[in-house]
C-alpha positions in Angstrom: 228.6 91.1 64.6 232.3 91.7 64.6 232.6 89.9 61.3 230.2 92.4 59.7 232.7 95.2 60.3 234.6 96.0 57.1 238.0 94.4 57.0 239.7 97.7 56.4 238.6 98.8 59.8 240.4 96.0 61.5 243.8 97.3 60.4 243.5 101.0 60.9 246.1 101.0 63.7 248.7 100.0 61.1 247.8 102.6 58.4 249.8 105.3 60.1 253.2 103.6 59.8 254.4 106.1 57.3 253.4 109.1 59.5 255.0 107.4 62.5 258.3 107.0 60.7 258.2 110.7 59.7 257.5 111.7 63.3 260.3 109.5 64.6 262.7 111.0 62.1 261.6 114.5 63.0 262.2 113.7 66.7 265.6 112.3 66.0 266.4 115.5 64.0 265.3 117.7 66.8 267.5 115.7 69.2 270.4 115.9 66.8 270.1 119.7 66.6 270.0 119.9 70.4 273.0 117.6 70.7 275.0 120.0 68.5 273.9 123.3 69.9 273.0 122.5 73.5 274.8 119.4 74.7 273.7 120.1 78.3 270.2 119.1 77.2 271.3 115.5 77.3 271.2 114.5 80.9 269.0 112.0 82.7 267.7 114.8 85.1 266.7 117.0 82.1 265.0 114.2 80.2 263.0 113.4 83.4 261.9 117.0 83.6 260.9 117.1 80.0 259.0 113.8 80.3 257.2 115.1 83.4 256.2 118.3 81.6 254.7 116.4 78.7 253.1 113.6 80.8 250.0 115.6 81.8 249.3 116.6 78.2 250.2 113.1 77.0 247.7 111.5 79.3 245.0 113.9 78.0 246.0 113.1 74.4 245.4 109.4 74.9 241.8 110.0 75.9 241.2 112.5 73.1 242.7 110.1 70.6 240.2 107.5 71.5 237.4 110.0 71.3 238.4 111.4 68.0 238.9 107.9 66.5 235.3 107.3 67.4 234.2 110.3 65.4 233.8 112.8 68.3 235.8 115.5 70.0 235.6 117.3 73.4 237.0 120.8 73.5 236.2 121.2 77.2 239.0 119.0 78.4 241.1 121.9 79.6 238.3 123.3 81.7 237.3 119.8 82.9 241.0 119.3 83.9 241.0 122.6 85.9 237.7 122.0 87.6 238.6 118.4 88.5 241.9 119.5 90.1 240.1 122.2 92.1 237.4 119.7 93.3 239.9 117.1 94.3 242.0 119.5 96.2 239.0 120.9 98.0 237.8 117.5 98.9 241.2 116.5 100.2 240.7 119.0 103.1 237.5 117.3 104.3 237.8 113.6 103.3 240.7 111.0 103.2 243.1 111.8 100.4 242.6 108.5 98.5 238.9 109.2 98.5 239.4 112.7 97.2 241.6 111.4 94.4 239.1 108.8 93.4 236.2 111.2 93.6 238.0 113.7 91.4 238.5 111.0 88.7 234.9 109.9 88.9 233.7 113.5 88.8 235.5 114.1 85.5 234.1 110.8 84.2 230.6 112.1 85.0 231.3 115.4 83.2 232.6 113.5 80.2 229.4 111.4 80.1 227.3 114.5 80.4 229.0 116.0 77.4 228.4 112.7 75.5 224.8 112.7 76.4 224.3 116.2 75.2 226.1 115.5 72.0 224.0 112.4 71.3 220.7 114.0 72.4 221.0 117.5 70.9 222.4 116.2 67.6 224.7 119.2 67.2 228.3 119.1 66.3 230.5 118.0 69.3 232.6 121.1 68.7 229.6 123.4 69.5 228.4 121.4 72.5 231.8 121.1 74.1 232.8 124.6 73.4 229.8 125.7 75.4 230.9 123.3 78.1 234.4 124.8 78.1 233.0 128.2 78.8 230.6 127.0 81.4 233.1 125.0 83.3 235.6 127.8 83.3 232.9 130.0 84.9 232.2 127.3 87.5 236.0 127.2 88.4 236.0 130.9 89.0 232.8 130.9 91.0 234.1 128.0 93.1 237.5 129.5 93.9 236.9 133.2 93.6 239.9 133.2 91.3 242.3 132.0 94.0 244.3 128.8 94.1 243.3 126.0 96.5 246.1 125.6 98.9 246.8 123.8 102.2 246.0 120.3 101.0 247.2 117.5 103.5 250.5 115.8 102.9 248.9 112.4 102.0 247.2 114.0 99.1 250.6 114.7 97.5 252.0 111.2 97.8 250.7 109.9 94.5 251.8 112.8 92.3 255.2 113.2 94.0 256.1 109.5 94.1 259.3 108.6 92.0 259.6 104.9 91.4 263.1 104.2 90.1 263.7 108.0 90.3 261.1 108.6 87.5 258.0 110.7 88.5 254.7 108.8 88.8 252.9 110.8 86.1 255.5 109.5 83.6 255.0 105.9 84.6 251.2 106.3 84.3 251.5 107.9 80.9 253.4 105.0 79.4 251.2 102.4 81.3 248.0 104.0 80.0 249.4 104.2 76.5 250.1 100.5 76.5 246.6 99.7 77.8 244.8 102.0 75.2 247.0 100.7 72.4 246.0 97.1 73.3 242.3 98.1 73.6 242.2 99.8 70.2 244.3 97.3 68.3 243.4 93.9 69.9 239.9 94.0 71.2 236.4 94.1 69.6 235.6 97.1 71.6 238.5 99.0 70.0 237.5 97.9 66.5 234.0 99.2 67.1 235.5 102.6 67.9 237.2 102.7 64.5 234.0 101.4 62.8 231.7 104.1 64.2 234.3 106.8 63.5 234.6 105.7 59.9 230.9 105.2 59.2 228.4 105.6 61.9 225.4 104.6 59.7 227.0 101.4 58.5 228.0 100.5 62.1 224.4 101.0 63.2 223.2 98.8 60.3 225.7 96.2 61.4 224.1 96.0 64.8 226.7 97.9 66.8 225.3 99.8 69.7 226.6 103.2 68.6 224.9 105.2 71.3 226.5 103.2 74.1 229.9 103.4 72.5 229.6 107.2 72.0 228.6 107.7 75.7 231.4 105.3 76.7 234.0 107.1 74.7 233.1 110.5 76.3 233.0 108.8 79.8 236.4 107.2 79.3 237.9 110.4 78.0 236.5 112.1 81.2 238.1 109.5 83.4 241.4 110.0 81.7 241.1 113.8 82.1 240.3 113.2 85.8 243.4 111.0 86.2 245.7 113.7 84.7 244.0 116.4 86.8 244.3 114.7 90.1 247.9 113.8 89.3 248.7 117.5 88.7 247.0 118.6 91.9 248.7 115.9 93.8 252.1 116.7 92.2 252.0 120.4 92.9 250.1 120.3 96.2 247.7 123.0 94.9 245.0 123.6 92.3 245.0 126.9 90.5 242.0 128.2 88.5 244.4 128.6 85.6 245.1 124.8 85.5 244.4 123.4 82.0 244.0 126.8 80.2 244.8 126.2 76.5 245.3 122.5 77.0 242.6 121.6 74.5 244.7 123.2 71.7 247.9 121.5 72.8 246.2 118.1 73.0 244.4 118.3 69.7 247.6 119.4 68.0 249.4 116.4 69.3 246.6 114.0 68.4 246.2 115.3 64.8 250.0 115.5 64.3 250.2 111.9 65.5 248.0 110.8 62.6 244.5 110.5 64.1 242.1 111.7 61.5 240.0 114.5 62.9 236.8 113.1 61.3 237.4 109.8 62.9 238.0 106.2 62.0 241.8 106.3 61.6 244.8 106.7 63.9 247.1 104.9 66.4 248.5 105.5 69.8 252.2 105.1 68.8 251.8 108.1 66.5 250.2 110.1 69.3 253.0 109.3 71.7 255.6 110.3 69.1 253.8 113.6 68.5 253.6 114.3 72.2 257.4 113.6 72.5 258.2 115.7 69.5 256.3 118.7 70.7 257.7 118.3 74.2 261.3 118.2 72.9 260.7 121.2 70.6 259.2 123.3 73.4 261.9 122.5 75.9 264.6 122.6 73.3 263.8 126.2 72.3 264.1 127.2 76.0 267.4 125.3 76.2 268.7 127.1 73.1 267.8 130.4 74.7 265.1 131.2 72.1 262.3 133.6 73.0 259.7 131.3 74.7 256.9 133.1 72.8 258.2 131.2 69.8 256.7 128.0 71.3 253.2 129.3 70.5 254.3 129.9 66.9 255.6 126.4 66.7 252.4 124.8 68.1 250.3 126.8 65.6 252.5 125.8 62.6 252.5 122.2 63.9 248.7 122.1 63.9 248.5 123.6 60.4 251.0 121.1 59.1 249.2 118.2 60.9 245.8 119.2 59.3 247.5 119.6 55.9 249.1 116.1 56.1 245.8 114.6 57.3 244.0 116.0 54.3 246.7 115.0 51.8 246.9 111.5 53.3 243.1 111.1 53.1 243.0 112.3 49.5 245.8 109.9 48.5 244.0 107.0 50.2 240.7 107.9 48.5 242.4 107.9 45.1 244.0 104.6 45.8 240.7 103.1 46.8 239.1 104.4 43.6 241.9 102.9 41.5 241.6 99.5 43.3 237.8 99.6 42.7 238.3 100.3 39.0 240.9 97.5 38.7 238.5 95.1 40.4 235.7 96.1 38.1 237.9 95.7 35.0 238.8 92.2 36.2 235.1 91.3 36.7 234.2 92.8 33.3 237.0 91.8 30.9 235.5 93.9 28.1 235.7 97.1 30.1 238.9 99.2 29.8 240.6 99.7 33.2 240.2 103.5 33.1 236.7 103.7 31.6 233.7 105.3 33.3 230.1 104.8 32.7 
């Protein structure tokens, strides 16, 4: 079955090398500007703070990247994140903390699978389905908390989020560990190749015998589990869960994923690009604060970044399509020697 997947799909994780180089250069440029105008930015303590701030968004971006590569998207991740944090914090008051953390992660996984089941069954755009989920889950958060933060969690509940192995916060370690795992899955396993295949051409994948339904449900479930991990980490880190947790996260996450080279329609992208984009946005946001720039400019930057990312995505896709057309014409001219290379029938 794996052999029936087009060879081009087996190397999608390498196709974004040019975008990755551009992101790396942009990150270096941002750091250079900060080195000149705000030298105090360059301290271990500050880099740890910046890494911690971007770790929760970064973890969410990893799950969303997998989902979008498979040709789907979940706009309810911010609301799912907030509700999961609230549920885990409330459970921590009545059950052992490890059980509350695990239950929170599994709860988010179930929400993700529910979204996937609705997307598959209703046959509407995932954007419409999950936009409805976003609104509904935000309502559930407010009904559950009456608009007040969940406080008074037991101390054992905060151990995971506040741990600092080698003086680096646990969420940062989990971000990089999870990035390595997902990179391996997408680039080295048949399961990952199937994700690229169904994102690139679902009909062809079904014809090749791939169980598309199971993979779509699995992609939504995995994304939910990853959202759950990020949410319980946040609740554990801060020792509370506010109804405002995760508000606007879906926009930040999708901006990072698309800027990182994941094609919004699916089938293309790689985790290195996503991590570079998360780092770039994190440095820009924190750098503006360090330079004393009005923090409202960060919203402008994120909006412009999304526009640029979508524009680059479209330009790259068009260039690739033209290249494929040229290669097809060249192949045809070689197989039909009497046909000029640029002719059309």
